[in-house]
N, C-alpha and C positions, 0 to 999 in steps of 0.2 A: 650520366649529366649529376653533379651535385651542385649543390649551394648555389653561387650565382652563374653559376654557368646555365643554368634552367632561364633566367631572365635574359640573357644575353642570346639565345638560341630563339627566343620568343622575338625579341628585338629585329633579330635579322629576318625573320620571317621563315625559318627553316624547322621551326617546330614541330608540326605536322610531319615532314618528311623522315625525321629522326623519330618519331614515333611509331610511322609505319615500316622502320629498319630496326624498330627493337628485339634484341634477341629472346623476348618473354622473359628470362628470369626470374623465377618466384619468390628465390630466397636463396641463403648459402646453408647449406648444413654440413657440420661438422662429425666424420664419423670415424670409427675406428678401423682396424687391419682387416677386417670383415665386412666392412661396408656398412656395420651397423652404427645408427646416428646417434651422435654424442651430446648435440646441440646444436639448435635452429634458428635461425635470423630469418624471418619471413621478409620478405620486400614490402609488403603491405602494412607490417608491423611499424619500421620503423626507416624513416628515408635516409638516416645518415649509416644505415647499417653496411657492412661487407657489400650487400649488392644494393646499387643505387635504385631509386625509385624506376629509373630509367637507364637502361643498358642499351649499348648499340658497340658496334665493330669498330675500332679507330678507321677500319679501311672505307668500309660505308660511310662513318662523319668524314673524310676526307673527301670521297666523293658527293656527298650532297653538297658541302661549302664549295666543292669547286663547280659543281652545277647551278648555283646560285649568283657564280660571278658573273658581273655587268661584260657585253663583250670588250670592253675599253683594256680590260686586266688581260695579260701576255702571261702565259705559263710557258716555262722554257724546261723541256725534261731531257735527260742524258747527258746534263753538264754539271759544272762544279764552279764554285771561286777558287779562283788560284790565287789570288792577291789584290789587296785593298788599300788603296791611296788616299789619303783624305786632304784636299786643300779648299778651295773655295767650295767645290762639290766634292764628290765620294769617286771616285776612279777604281771601277771593277775590271781586274780582267779575269778571264774565264779559262776553265783547260780546254774548252775548243780553240783559244787563242784569240776570240772575240772579245774588245774591249767596250765597255758602255761606260756613260758619266749618269749621277745619279743624283737628285735631290736628299734623298734618304735611304740609306740601307738598315734595314731591320732583319738580325739574325735571332733565330730561334733553336732550340734544341741543345739539352744539357751536355749530349757528348759531339757538338758539332765544332769540326775542325776549323770553320772559317773563324768565330768566335775564339780559339784561343789561338789563331794566327792575329787576331787583331787587338786581342787584350792582352794575351801573352799572360803573367803573373798576376796579373787582375783576377783572373778567374780561379777560384778556390773549390775545387771539388770535394767532396767524402765519401769514400766509397765505404757503403755497407756492410761487405762479404758478403752479399749474398748474390748468386749467379741463378738465374733461369732458364731454361730452355720449353719453348712453346712449339705447340704445331696443330694441326687440324687432324683427325681421325675418324673413321667410321662411326657412326652412330650405331649403339647396339641396341637392340629392343627393349631391353631393361632401362634404357637412359631416360630419366625425366627431365623437369624443367628447372631443375636444383641446380644450385654450384654444389658440388660436392667436393668436399676437403680433408685429408686425410696429413696428420701430423705423426712423422716416422723418428725412431732415433738417427743419431748421427746429424742431427741438422737437417733433415729432409723432409720436403712437403711434396705432396700429391695431388692435383685438382684435376676434375672433370666440370666443364660448363657448357651449356647449350650455346650454339652461336647464330641460331635464326637461319641457318643457309643447310641446315639438315646433316651436317656434320656436329662433331662436339671438340672443344678446343682442350688440349690436355697441356699441364706444363708440369714439369721437374722442377722443384727449387732446392738449392742447395746453399748452405752455410760453408762457404769455403774460406773464409777468411783473408789473409793476405793475398790467397793464391787469385791471379788473374785468369780465369779460362777464355774471355774474351781476347787475348792476346795468343791464343794457341792457334793452331790450325784448326779448321770446322774437326774433320776427322779424330784429331786426339782429342777435342773436346768431348765430342760424343762418346768417344769410348772412355773418359772420365767418368762421364755421367752414365753410360753403362755399367760401369765395375761398382760405382757409388751405388745405383739403386738395384742390383741386382738381388733378388730375393726379399724387394721392398715391397712394401703392401700396394699498375701505374694511368687526363685531358681539359680536365675541368679548368686548370689554372691558364693553359695556353690559350683556350677560347676568352675567358675573363680577361686575361693580359693585352691579347691582342685588340678588345673590344676598346678597354681603357686607354690604350695605348691612342687609338685613331680617336675615341672623345675627346682628349687633350689635344691632339693635334689639329682637329677641327676647330677648337677653342681658341685657338693661339691668339694672344693679343700683342701690347706693344714688344713685349719681351720676345715677342716671336718662338722659335722651336725649341731653344733653349728653354725658357721659361714652362713650355707643355712637358719637355722631358722631366723637366724638376717635379712637375705636379703628377707626374705619371709615377714616376716612382716614390713620391711619398704617399701616393694611394695605394699602390701594389705592393710594396714593401713589406709591409706589415703583414700581409695577408700569405705571400711568399714563404718570411721566416717562420708564420705561424704552422704554414704546411709541413716546412722543413724541420720542424720539432718533434722529433718522436718520444713516445714516451718512454720513462728511466726502464733501460733494460733491454730496449729493444734494438734492433732484432735479434739477439743472442737470448732474450726468454722465450721469444715464440719459433726458435728453432732448437729443441733441447737435443740434445745426444745421447742422453741415458733413457731408459725403459722407466724410471723413477721420473724424469722430467717430464716425459710424455704423459705420465699417467695424470702430474698435478696439472698440466696446461688442458687437457681433457676433462680433468675436473672443475678448473676455473670456466673453462667454455659450456659444460653441462649446467653451472649456478648462471654465467652470464646469458645464458639462451633460454632462462628460465622465464615467463612471462613479469614478473614482477622487474626483473632488471632489464630486460630487453633492448628495451629502448635507450638505457643510459648505458649500458654496454657498446652497444651498437654505433654510439657516438664517436667510439675511437678511431672508427674509418672516415669520419667526417673531413672533407678535405675542399678548397676553395670555396668558402664562405665567408662572403665580407660581412655579412651583418649590418651593411650600410648601404645607401643608393648609391647605383650606378652613375658615373658621370653620363651626363646628357651629350648627344653627337648634335653639334649646330649644321645644321642644315646651310650648302652653300648659297650665296646670291646670285641671279644672273650673270653677275661679271667673272665669279668663281668656279663656273660650272666645269668648264674646260680644266681648267687647273687642279681643280680636286679629283675629277676623274681621272 
């Protein structure tokens, strides 16, 4: 939970449930190939450090939001949008053959096939050239409550972090340039990771964006939903563009290929993790902080209650 997302979950009334589901991660500790600390960023020292003030698993967050929905909200599982046609209303055909009409269709997800089909060439994606494999592994007796992060040569990262469920979340990150490992069959991609790592040692915007859209839709005036969409984009676009703007040289500088590059990065980490610079360097991980008031959600009047639901 970073930036404006803190305020959003409080307004939604789910901040207590999220706090109860926290992974209790104490901070981020960068280590060398032998597990020795290189630099660390305690969660208590810098709200905007690699470890946020409040960390929660994405699945737990989805469950908490689902459980907080009113009975009027229907959820459909095991289906997908196949085609969209826009006339006076939005006509949606699902893969199951079901056809529905809606006043409004909201598409979310950077890799959404529905968004690609609906907007075509208007969707511009910039590949970072980094592939990450992640999963849960048994928790070892020596595991603590820190996110342990090791940078290795050949553009590789290895991390271990607590998950609050009695296991440890492990990730392998690889700077793979133009090669798209996601397009490979799973077995082939895993084999590629195994070869690369043999012998070797990304929600705040979604919450904030959903809330802001709902707020401006609830405030819709004489200019209708079109005006609400314009105000939503004007409010959110600067925040999205700031989040997407990576510091110069990233991600390549963060994924060194040589031993010298790893040594330089560890030195910078050690310096950045020192107490005088820890808060400033931790802000490099800041995301989703609008630094301005969130728009208010207008409460529906008696005549509007059914429509709003």
